[in-house]
C-alpha atoms as a printed R data frame, in Angstrom:
    type eleno elety resid chain resno      x      y      z
1   ATOM     1    CA   UNK     A     1 50.267 10.886 78.342
2   ATOM     2    CA   UNK     A     2 48.011 13.410 76.578
3   ATOM     3    CA   UNK     A     3 46.886 12.375 73.108
4   ATOM     4    CA   UNK     A     4 45.082 14.645 70.638
5   ATOM     5    CA   UNK     A     5 43.951 13.469 67.204
6   ATOM     6    CA   UNK     A     6 44.165 16.204 64.582
7   ATOM     7    CA   UNK     A     7 43.379 14.611 61.228
8   ATOM     8    CA   UNK     A     8 40.185 14.268 59.250
9   ATOM     9    CA   UNK     A     9 39.266 10.964 57.529
10  ATOM    10    CA   UNK     A    10 40.185 12.309 54.064
11  ATOM    11    CA   UNK     A    11 43.401 14.155 54.891
12  ATOM    12    CA   UNK     A    12 46.567 12.582 53.465
13  ATOM    13    CA   UNK     A    13 49.238 15.262 53.780
14  ATOM    14    CA   UNK     A    14 50.385 16.728 57.095
15  ATOM    15    CA   UNK     A    15 52.698 19.566 58.194
16  ATOM    16    CA   UNK     A    16 54.575 18.173 61.195
17  ATOM    17    CA   UNK     A    17 55.842 21.549 62.427
18  ATOM    18    CA   UNK     A    18 52.273 22.898 62.523
19  ATOM    19    CA   UNK     A    19 50.977 19.839 64.393
20  ATOM    20    CA   UNK     A    20 53.636 19.465 67.092
21  ATOM    21    CA   UNK     A    21 52.612 20.566 70.588
22  ATOM    22    CA   UNK     A    22 54.780 21.307 73.611
23  ATOM    23    CA   UNK     A    23 53.995 21.342 77.328
24  ATOM    24    CA   UNK     A    24 56.083 22.975 80.038
25  ATOM    25    CA   UNK     A    25 55.490 19.902 82.251
26  ATOM    26    CA   UNK     A    26 56.078 16.792 80.116
27  ATOM    27    CA   UNK     A    27 56.762 15.416 76.648
28  ATOM    28    CA   UNK     A    28 53.666 15.848 74.487
29  ATOM    29    CA   UNK     A    29 52.363 13.347 71.928
30  ATOM    30    CA   UNK     A    30 49.766 14.274 69.319
31  ATOM    31    CA   UNK     A    31 48.193 11.593 67.127
32  ATOM    32    CA   UNK     A    32 48.186 12.679 63.492
33  ATOM    33    CA   UNK     A    33 46.406  9.731 61.913
34  ATOM    34    CA   UNK     A    34 45.211  6.294 62.988
35  ATOM    35    CA   UNK     A    35 44.350  3.524 60.514
36  ATOM    36    CA   UNK     A    36 43.621 -0.173 60.918
37  ATOM    37    CA   UNK     A    37 47.317 -0.877 60.182
38  ATOM    38    CA   UNK     A    38 49.201  1.851 62.039
39  ATOM    39    CA   UNK     A    39 49.215  5.112 63.910
40  ATOM    40    CA   UNK     A    40 51.385  8.152 63.313
41  ATOM    41    CA   UNK     A    41 52.082 10.674 66.054
42  ATOM    42    CA   UNK     A    42 54.308 13.704 66.478
43  ATOM    43    CA   UNK     A    43 56.164 14.269 69.739
44  ATOM    44    CA   UNK     A    44 57.317 17.574 71.218
45  ATOM    45    CA   UNK     A    45 60.017 17.112 73.856
46  ATOM    46    CA   UNK     A    46 61.491 20.113 75.677
47  ATOM    47    CA   UNK     A    47 64.932 20.039 77.353
48  ATOM    48    CA   UNK     A    48 64.870 17.783 80.423
49  ATOM    49    CA   UNK     A    49 61.661 15.994 79.383
50  ATOM    50    CA   UNK     A    50 61.461 12.239 78.880
51  ATOM    51    CA   UNK     A    51 59.554  9.682 76.864
52  ATOM    52    CA   UNK     A    52 59.569  6.866 79.427
53  ATOM    53    CA   UNK     A    53 61.190  3.583 78.442
54  ATOM    54    CA   UNK     A    54 58.629  1.076 77.205
55  ATOM    55    CA   UNK     A    55 57.954 -1.766 74.797
56  ATOM    56    CA   UNK     A    56 55.152 -2.714 72.433
57  ATOM    57    CA   UNK     A    57 54.493 -6.468 72.331
58  ATOM    58    CA   UNK     A    58 52.456 -6.414 69.123
59  ATOM    59    CA   UNK     A    59 54.112 -3.902 66.818
60  ATOM    60    CA   UNK     A    60 57.119 -2.055 65.529
61  ATOM    61    CA   UNK     A    61 57.673  1.586 66.591
62  ATOM    62    CA   UNK     A    62 59.689  3.667 64.146
63  ATOM    63    CA   UNK     A    63 60.953  7.074 65.276
64  ATOM    64    CA   UNK     A    64 61.921  9.650 62.652
65  ATOM    65    CA   UNK     A    65 63.885 12.537 64.120
66  ATOM    66    CA   UNK     A    66 62.788 15.873 62.643
67  ATOM    67    CA   UNK     A    67 64.512 18.405 64.911
68  ATOM    68    CA   UNK     A    68 66.981 18.215 67.798
69  ATOM    69    CA   UNK     A    69 68.715 15.358 69.587
70  ATOM    70    CA   UNK     A    70 67.638 12.711 72.119
71  ATOM    71    CA   UNK     A    71 69.442 10.234 74.336
72  ATOM    72    CA   UNK     A    72 67.630  7.065 73.245
73  ATOM    73    CA   UNK     A    73 67.122  4.121 75.618
74  ATOM    74    CA   UNK     A    74 67.990  0.657 74.342
75  ATOM    75    CA   UNK     A    75 67.295 -1.291 77.552
76  ATOM    76    CA   UNK     A    76 69.741 -2.917 79.991
77  ATOM    77    CA   UNK     A    77 71.130  0.551 80.795
78  ATOM    78    CA   UNK     A    78 72.362  1.030 77.222
79  ATOM    79    CA   UNK     A    79 71.657  4.204 75.300
80  ATOM    80    CA   UNK     A    80 72.706  6.135 72.223
81  ATOM    81    CA   UNK     A    81 72.183  9.616 70.813
82  ATOM    82    CA   UNK     A    82 69.801 10.034 67.889
83  ATOM    83    CA   UNK     A    83 69.429 13.330 66.056
84  ATOM    84    CA   UNK     A    84 67.571 15.124 63.278
85  ATOM    85    CA   UNK     A    85 67.612 13.146 60.041
86  ATOM    86    CA   UNK     A    86 67.997  9.764 61.746
87  ATOM    87    CA   UNK     A    87 65.481  6.926 62.018
88  ATOM    88    CA   UNK     A    88 65.353  4.322 64.768
89  ATOM    89    CA   UNK     A    89 63.298  1.133 64.488
90  ATOM    90    CA   UNK     A    90 62.189 -0.691 67.640
91  ATOM    91    CA   UNK     A    91 60.911 -4.156 66.775
92  ATOM    92    CA   UNK     A    92 58.118 -5.690 68.903
93  ATOM    93    CA   UNK     A    93 59.196 -6.014 72.556
94  ATOM    94    CA   UNK     A    94 62.411 -3.983 72.098
95  ATOM    95    CA   UNK     A    95 62.888 -1.353 74.792
96  ATOM    96    CA   UNK     A    96 62.802  2.235 73.603
97  ATOM    97    CA   UNK     A    97 62.275  5.681 75.069
98  ATOM    98    CA   UNK     A    98 64.404  8.806 75.372
99  ATOM    99    CA   UNK     A    99 65.338 11.911 77.298
100 ATOM   100    CA   UNK     A   100 66.144 15.335 75.927
101 ATOM   101    CA   UNK     A   101 69.481 16.120 77.583
102 ATOM   102    CA   UNK     A   102 70.158 19.027 75.237
103 ATOM   103    CA   UNK     A   103 69.161 22.686 75.262
104 ATOM   104    CA   UNK     A   104 66.839 22.658 72.224
105 ATOM   105    CA   UNK     A   105 63.293 21.417 71.687
106 ATOM   106    CA   UNK     A   106 63.001 18.041 69.952
107 ATOM   107    CA   UNK     A   107 60.415 16.991 67.374
108 ATOM   108    CA   UNK     A   108 60.057 13.417 66.141
109 ATOM   109    CA   UNK     A   109 57.485 11.254 64.422
110 ATOM   110    CA   UNK     A   110 56.467  7.883 65.831
111 ATOM   111    CA   UNK     A   111 55.023  5.411 63.344
112 ATOM   112    CA   UNK     A   112 53.530  2.481 65.217
113 ATOM   113    CA   UNK     A   113 52.775 -0.509 62.979
114 ATOM   114    CA   UNK     A   114 50.062 -2.627 64.597
115 ATOM   115    CA   UNK     A   115 46.273 -2.534 64.743
116 ATOM   116    CA   UNK     A   116 46.157 -1.617 68.465
117 ATOM   117    CA   UNK     A   117 48.587  0.390 70.579
118 ATOM   118    CA   UNK     A   118 49.722 -1.499 73.671
119 ATOM   119    CA   UNK     A   119 52.408  0.081 75.830
120 ATOM   120    CA   UNK     A   120 54.327 -1.810 78.534
121 ATOM   121    CA   UNK     A   121 56.608  0.222 80.845
122 ATOM   122    CA   UNK     A   122 60.247 -0.920 80.858
123 ATOM   123    CA   UNK     A   123 63.578 -0.028 82.427
124 ATOM   124    CA   UNK     A   124 65.807  2.186 80.314
């Protein structure tokens, strides 16, 4: 996972579409801001790319869909489609991740609510 941090300490307003990055090889995450309470990142996911299934033991991960549609992993082989305008909340230790099975690029925000980001791989 490649992570860039793009904000300055005094910046409070961000243009998601200007901050999103895409890679031809894999889903790309860019940290927008990190505080002692949370981190906010924007993801760029091209068709066929995946955000691997995972959990966070210490915090909630909220995804806000900005553009496109993802097949979202719920764990135990379950999944659902989430699309632009929708929000999904993964509580601590809930499996989440997604694959872009569509033909359009996807952009979503991830708001992780915990002082430290800990990622544990999981089965979709």
